[in-house]
Structures are given as C-alpha cells and as structure tokens.
Steps between C-alpha positions, in 0.01 A plus 500: 500500500197334340348211685490162328331160529696191589345160412574199716502153350477275803383142557131508411505855366491570129624834368227690320624730227452866574347470844567283801484128553241223498469227764492170311288334770225763537553669159455832678723797415752602761587869527868581459608792720667801351865541585544785750703788368868477577847486356513227231766237556584131467532262793744221424670217683520122527289250694593154621324236707624259765482134394579170667621172353397140569720290732461150650388659831253755363541822306815690584524752779758678285344753264615575148414820313347476153378778269126569514454442127228675297278565802248783512595823678280788610598839639246656737477837673417572863127476422546146364441608139693332220726754330715265292521133401712256306689171528852404593723341236672161513769645727242641741568859391219754470459855378162659573395852394341669801505825699664631814176419680601132499462330837529122447602238246278193488626181337234246407552127445345528155622539143358555153838508326514337155137387540585286803204591726610356834440593862522371856201609705373518855144405402359190325348702213826658389410862572757600765864440400757492778667840539817634652496870597806723533530867595652731242821615667742690275809686608569687178323608183748515209334604175152444643569125527448358846714191554372275777732285711471128405163367616473157661168315524529305824404137555490538877183521707149372452444694177793333327497733201829355377328162471224647282757655266692170490182326387443764231856474372468120480174535305671741260777246441245229422288725279802610298607140450155409368522791254850391395407133458158536336457860378161485676356760735326405822192669648529714817612302802533574872614324815296536816748484786498644852723401789294339773233377259458181294649223712400179318667507158564714194266440206384625160163678524417543130311807384447752782250660518285291265486635143762766581762374255767488772635190673644433841683274741495515879831454679569385852551783749558291811368537853527858622642408842746243361632644176852367560379141546201467265478469125507818293574494127597855408871412475456146362551575132425138403157519663415840352593378151322166551172680569567742215565191285145377570376833364721471190376148422139594570510795260733370228455123517247270672388380843453133584505529879195430718686674785583373845809443709793314345730356769818311417514120522184432300401434141227757447242600241707544178328827409580651839858375478548642151391849602702504822813355337504742210443796732812392692686448172403852396637642826836327468528583130446871567765492774733289282580246774352155574450572872142551619481630858231585752617637833311539828598781735823699530843359579595360743145437625364369170540196281456384141167344409623406153836494332469306178781460248351415163838376374500224762267204487254517788392203704146372521261379230546614139268539203238747383365525856834605652533878532874522567593250225293688240667828600837322458393383154402850389827641631696234308311586183601865524840513672801534275320762292474876541817509707362271774766242595423129453670330793396141426554510121163342422531560127198732452548877516193681368519804729201647687357692204426197274360306796265781598396557138422128468278530808320789333457325164375168638236697691361629169355152439132469596565199725772678699453318830814296560793397715874461457486187283299668226737797504799267456324329208417842350866609505598187307208522256583864421867418441624714787675200657615189315333182625832333585611807697171507690528131587852556625393800708214305659723202576783713638256691723335185634165580338284220357556474125129411478443877515604500135335176388174453690176690422521835671303594810207546524350212301218585260146377554269495200160669514287290519717241671585317819801392703586331829769562757605501863565777750748438779572777749567258786775251413829621648735508323269585211484258203689746278756589769534751781261550785123462492327834442119497473484875422685498166728198470544355151327176610219689673381654170413383153484778242354474149505741207174502304388680185146620446446456124203736507304714741279294728437353841793301630406245765774325693394213726742359757405160645701416810565132571409548865266700722654836406532589866799617702443239772619211279745713301304495173411871475576638152431842348448596136615835355449662161762763410598707198845472340630771729413281800213724616215303651171507308298252705553228760320218681619438857239293679566176690286283276598208275423710190619853419360686199601823330285639220585827328416686178833555323631660184716299259859461615721325752421439866641303791333240723660413834411202720661556838529384857235668715785625720489260797686212342332279241590169333232388257431424134261692276327509162465832317264558208453820297220578257379797297153607395 
C-alpha cells in the first residue's frame, strides 16, 4: 500500500497543512514520520479513569470509573513513531485509523475539542501533558477493526495518572459551563500538577510563559513520602474549579485582588475577598451544589480543611471584607435559577449565567476596580434585581444593608486632592470585626480610586503621624496600582514620609496606604498632585 502522513495535534503542537507540525513555543517545524507499510485497520475501544470523591476524612479510598472524555489519543509503533491520532468522545470511546504495526496507545491529559484548549502537565511551562500508556493487545481482527479491551487509567502509585485526567475532566466541565453561560471562548489553559511537588497551596499563575497567550494554575501535589496524609488537590473538584474560576474572571471580567493569604475569621481587603469569594461561587455554581470542600489526605488518614455550605449562614464577621459571607451572597443571588435548588427561599433566583454576565459587563467600565458592595449596587441599578428584593436578601443573609446604600468601596480621591485616615493592624479584635491582620486586614489598609484627567506626573505624598518606624508601630507603606491590582510603584521605607511619583497616562489608578506588615496603629495624611 502507499505510505501516508499522519498529523498530530497535541498540546503545544499546531498542525501545518500539507507537511508536519509546528512547535508553538519554538516555532520550529517538527517532522512527522511516515506510517510503516502494513495492513490498514482501525483500533477502537473505550477509556476510563479512576477518580476519588471528597469525604470528611479525606478523599475516598474507593475508586469510581469515569469516561476519559475528549482526551487526545496517539497510536505508536515499536520504534515510537506516531502512526495514528485522534480524541475520545464524551463516552470515552475512540476509533483511530492505524496499521498492524501498532505497539502502544498513549492517552494524554489534553484536549482541543470544541475549541476548549485544556491540558494537565508535568512541567510548569505546559509542554508535557500527563500520559497513560497501554500496550495494543488484540485477540481478534474482525473486518480489519481491532477492538481493545476496556482501558483503565489508574490513580494508584506516584504517577497518579487518574488524578491528572480527573483534573482535565473537571476543567472541561467548567469550560463548557462558561461557554453555555456567556457564549465566550477562553484562551488556552493548563494545570501544572505533579504528585510529590507543590506543597504550600494551589494558586493561579496567570500567563505562562509570558506573552504565550496561554494561562495556568498550579495545584497541590502533596509530599511525596506522605501522599495519604498531605494535601493534594487533584480530586478536590471545588479547588480545581476555584482556581479555574480565577482564570475565568481574569480573562472575562476584572481583578481587584492584591493577592495574599485569606484565612477565615478576619475581615480582609475587600478586593481580595471579592476575587476569592466569586471564584468559590463559580466552583459551586458549576457543580450545582452549595458545598465547597477542600480535603487533606486520603480516608481514613485525612481530614477536611474546608467544608462550607453557602446556603447556611457562617459565623464570624460579615460585610465586604468577609470571604465566606460574600460567597453566600453570590450563591443566594444565583440559586433557584438554571435548575439549581434554592433551599432557603431567599426570593432572588437569577441563575449563574446572569450573575456571571453581570460580572463581565461591570468590568467593561473604565474604573472596574471594586468589591461586593459595588456589584450589589450595579445589579439594582441595571434592573437585574429589584431594590426591595435585594434589601430583603441582604437582611435575610445577615449582610449589612449599607452595602446597598453607602458609597461603594474603594472611595474616590480627587486629583489633585488630599485625605486623612488611620491604619490599625494591631487592635484585636480589629475595629471592623474579626482578628487583627497586619498583612491584609480591612483595617490595615486604606484604598483609594483616583482618576488621572490627563497624562502627567502623579505625585502621592504620605505623611505619617509618627516616626514611620516599626519599633513604635507607625510603619506605613504606600503603593500605586493599576485597576487590575498590578503594582506600578511603591514606597516602603521606615521614614515619616513616603512618596511615590510616576508618569501616567489618563485613566483610573489605585493608591493603597497599608500597614508595613509588623503591626501598625497610626494616623496619616495623603496628598496627590499632578504636573
């Protein structure tokens, strides 16, 4: 028979018409081997992966089997050459044209189906998707179709391939929901996850590599020698979708978070709280249940780090600085719609799609740096929720009704202009409630939204009503950020005056006066000018 070329579309490879592939990182052509001569046939079968579920004492030891949906499949010969490729369908079934020279089937934790470019990789640059390899073993050959026995991608062992495919399947669920709710497409996205690596926390990494057009999160892989007791996130669907939610908001909406840890029991920076709460809301909305869980270890040796029910009022301080309460509020805005049950009958039932679209549309405003109170006011102003219904929802949920009435966070500071205030990262309990938190507590920061009316030099001068030193707890820092919370400049000395001066284009910016990090309780004057 005549030899033919088989093109492989795989992770960072782009099919080139008429001849081979191109590596999207190096932009160098990759030679595609010719298929060795042999009897033409089709290799077919089904693939499934082993998954675990979250329990109060860690992820389950019991495994469930789920179809490996729309994952990439390669057929290779004994020389390691690709002689056929394709993707499974939503039932995990595949049918790959190949030859009798086939030696192995390789399933990759990657998909390009329906323009969802998703993968789970072993490297931080997204170039090496997790793979599961299986020998081609066929007992019969009816009509030149080789039917493989059902293939199971195992979750056992250090490799944990089943976990990688569980992550991918969860990403696919989230990506499809975004398409359904918004009719928007997302850029390429990958998860960097390896068992035995990343032991601190899971986090959104933004664009990786820089200027590549693809985005990434890093997920906990646990400690290699203690995988059954330490935190791994491959089977925690809430955590996977929470981190994916950060990506969705970053690309389709806005970003008001300066970053940092966000422990329970505190009132925190409202921008940080808004981003963390709506990422959790996104996760629960995709799953269709109000339970947000994070497990540590495997049952019975593990435990639950978080199990939050957004239909039940949480304890602790409430307001725009309370992460759990804001997630509850978002859930109450959307439950009752789109088939999601409303257990507490709060009277508002928008569904996830209108809530997410409102997040996208409010971000189209040039001053899109905000917290939960401005979003609540936006929903009422746009007629998506009646004012009386919103007041009732806030009251029923134990949220301050001032979220609807008071000027929204952050306050505006005219340019030129001046203001005064106080930073308190020491008093415990904090003046606004909860514990004292110098790093990012709501009382340890004062944030101002400013507008540059024209291009020019902005000078911000912070005068501290004290020495400005850590020894007497009067150390303050001054930060200048853009409306996506990225730092432009900062002054972090231990002097009584901090100054930031920067040449800026017209538009909106953010000034932050904050505790120096060691615990500060002091007043300040802030003046801004333009020349």
